[in-house]
TIFI-184024 format. One record per residue (C-alpha): x negated, y, z negated; residue in three letters. Coordinates in nm, 3 decimals, decimal comma. Each point is the difference from the previous one (the first is absolute). Example, Ala and Ser with C-alpha at 12.3 -4.5 7.8 and 13.67 -1.06 7.14 Angstrom:
// TIFI-184024
-1,230 -0,450 -0,780 ALA
-0,137 0,344 0,066 SER
// end
This chain:
// TIFI-184024
-1,144 -0,536 0,401 MET
0,332 0,100 -0,155 TYR
0,346 0,069 0,131 ILE
0,102 0,348 -0,109 GLY
0,375 0,060 -0,015 VAL
0,136 0,348 -0,064 ALA
0,372 -0,005 -0,079 VAL
0,136 0,340 0,094 ARG
0,351 0,143 -0,014 ASP
0,112 -0,134 0,340 SER
-0,289 -0,213 0,126 SER
-0,272 -0,247 -0,085 ILE
-0,348 0,086 0,128 ALA
-0,258 -0,277 -0,015 LEU
-0,328 -0,122 0,140 GLY
-0,327 -0,176 -0,074 PHE
-0,241 0,191 -0,225 VAL
-0,360 -0,095 -0,075 ASP
-0,202 0,081 -0,315 ASP
-0,133 0,322 0,154 GLU
0,347 0,132 0,084 GLY
-0,002 -0,075 0,372 ASN
0,349 -0,056 0,138 LEU
0,076 -0,250 0,278 ASN
0,315 -0,125 0,171 PHE
0,238 0,237 -0,174 SER
0,370 0,005 0,072 ASN
0,320 0,126 -0,153 SER
0,350 -0,135 -0,030 PHE
0,325 0,178 -0,085 PRO
0,168 -0,048 -0,336 LEU
0,369 0,019 -0,078 LEU
-0,011 0,096 -0,369 PRO
0,374 0,060 -0,014 GLU
0,052 -0,374 0,062 GLU
-0,127 -0,086 -0,349 GLY
-0,296 -0,169 -0,166 ALA
0,042 -0,340 0,165 ASP
-0,016 0,152 0,347 THR
-0,301 0,216 -0,089 VAL
-0,187 -0,299 -0,146 VAL
0,083 -0,213 0,306 MET
-0,121 0,281 0,227 ASP
-0,324 0,009 -0,200 LEU
-0,047 -0,374 0,024 LEU
0,067 -0,007 0,374 PHE
-0,232 0,296 0,062 SER
-0,289 -0,157 -0,189 ILE
0,056 -0,336 0,168 LYS
0,026 0,167 0,342 ALA
-0,337 0,171 -0,025 ILE
-0,175 -0,295 -0,163 SER
0,134 -0,255 0,248 GLU
-0,029 0,197 0,326 THR
-0,366 0,104 -0,033 ILE
-0,233 -0,290 0,091 PRO
-0,203 0,037 -0,320 MET
-0,252 -0,269 0,086 GLU
-0,083 0,181 0,325 LEU
-0,082 0,319 -0,191 PHE
-0,159 -0,188 -0,293 ASP
0,260 0,136 -0,242 ILE
0,021 -0,168 -0,339 ARG
0,277 0,142 -0,212 LEU
-0,076 0,052 -0,368 LYS
0,323 0,157 -0,122 ALA
0,302 0,215 0,081 ILE
0,032 0,349 -0,148 GLY
0,340 0,168 -0,011 VAL
0,071 0,359 -0,096 THR
0,331 0,164 -0,077 ILE
0,091 0,366 -0,033 ILE
0,093 0,006 -0,366 GLY
-0,125 -0,129 -0,332 SER
-0,061 -0,338 -0,160 LEU
0,023 -0,153 -0,344 ASP
-0,336 -0,176 0,009 LYS
0,066 -0,205 -0,313 GLU
0,331 -0,141 0,125 ARG
-0,107 -0,008 0,364 GLY
0,310 0,183 0,118 ARG
0,076 0,298 0,218 ILE
0,136 0,276 -0,225 VAL
0,072 0,274 0,251 LYS
-0,008 -0,030 0,375 CYS
0,098 0,206 0,301 VAL
0,197 -0,312 0,098 ILE
0,239 -0,012 -0,296 LYS
0,100 -0,364 0,058 SER
-0,356 -0,111 -0,084 LEU
0,011 0,146 -0,350 GLU
-0,030 -0,261 -0,279 ASN
-0,122 -0,264 0,246 ILE
-0,325 -0,193 -0,042 ASP
-0,099 0,039 0,363 LEU
-0,348 -0,146 -0,048 ARG
0,133 -0,326 -0,141 GLU
0,268 -0,023 0,268 THR
-0,254 0,044 0,280 LEU
-0,258 -0,224 -0,170 GLN
0,237 -0,298 0,026 LYS
-0,024 0,025 0,381 ASN
-0,374 0,032 0,059 PHE
-0,298 -0,217 -0,085 SER
-0,221 0,300 -0,086 ILE
0,026 0,250 -0,285 ASP
0,239 0,291 0,025 VAL
-0,072 0,328 -0,183 PHE
0,237 0,291 -0,053 LEU
-0,069 0,366 -0,080 ALA
0,166 0,335 0,038 SER
-0,099 0,189 0,314 ALA
-0,140 0,286 -0,209 ASP
-0,221 -0,232 -0,208 ASP
-0,122 -0,183 0,310 ALA
-0,087 0,322 0,182 LEU
-0,189 0,122 -0,305 GLN
-0,199 -0,326 -0,022 MET
-0,082 0,005 0,372 ALA
-0,064 0,375 0,016 LYS
-0,345 -0,040 0,156 LYS
0,112 -0,256 0,262 GLU
0,307 0,194 0,118 VAL
-0,156 0,346 0,020 GLU
0,072 0,159 0,338 GLY
0,252 -0,267 0,109 ARG
0,355 0,062 0,108 ASP
0,280 -0,068 -0,249 GLU
0,108 -0,336 0,145 ARG
-0,354 -0,141 0,021 SER
-0,082 0,129 -0,348 SER
0,307 -0,171 -0,144 ALA
-0,090 -0,337 0,157 ILE
-0,368 0,021 -0,096 ILE
0,083 0,098 -0,358 ALA
0,247 -0,291 -0,024 ALA
-0,261 -0,247 0,123 GLY
-0,271 0,131 -0,229 LEU
0,205 -0,041 -0,316 ILE
-0,101 -0,364 0,032 CYS
-0,365 0,105 -0,016 LYS
0,070 0,220 -0,301 TYR
0,214 -0,269 -0,159 GLN
-0,080 0,088 -0,360 GLU
0,228 0,305 0,045 ALA
0,279 -0,204 0,160 CYS
0,265 -0,233 -0,127 LEU
-0,121 -0,357 0,011 GLN
// end
């Protein structure tokens, strides 16, 4: 099971995604991108912690493997940085490394377009929000195409 996190222009959509692309316990939180990168990163951290700490994972037999995060924009995969992003304050930030410092499982980062392309089969027929979360979670499964 993965946590899929889709960073959008004014919200964070996230949930638990299994290997087959099934989505459980999804939620969304508002973002204040005009507040700057520190606020956006803190909002991301709190959102991920909120969903991972409020769901009784042992009750549902959930074992987290990794966290997948997508952004609307593009990445420099060699440097591990966001090049372009709908949230301008995140540009030139190594978001994966920043998030990785706060979680005991791997964090993967991809552009939303790349993630949707990789998870094309699993997201077919889903609404936009669910597709974004599922694609974010499944980048962990398709990790060879993600930043590590």
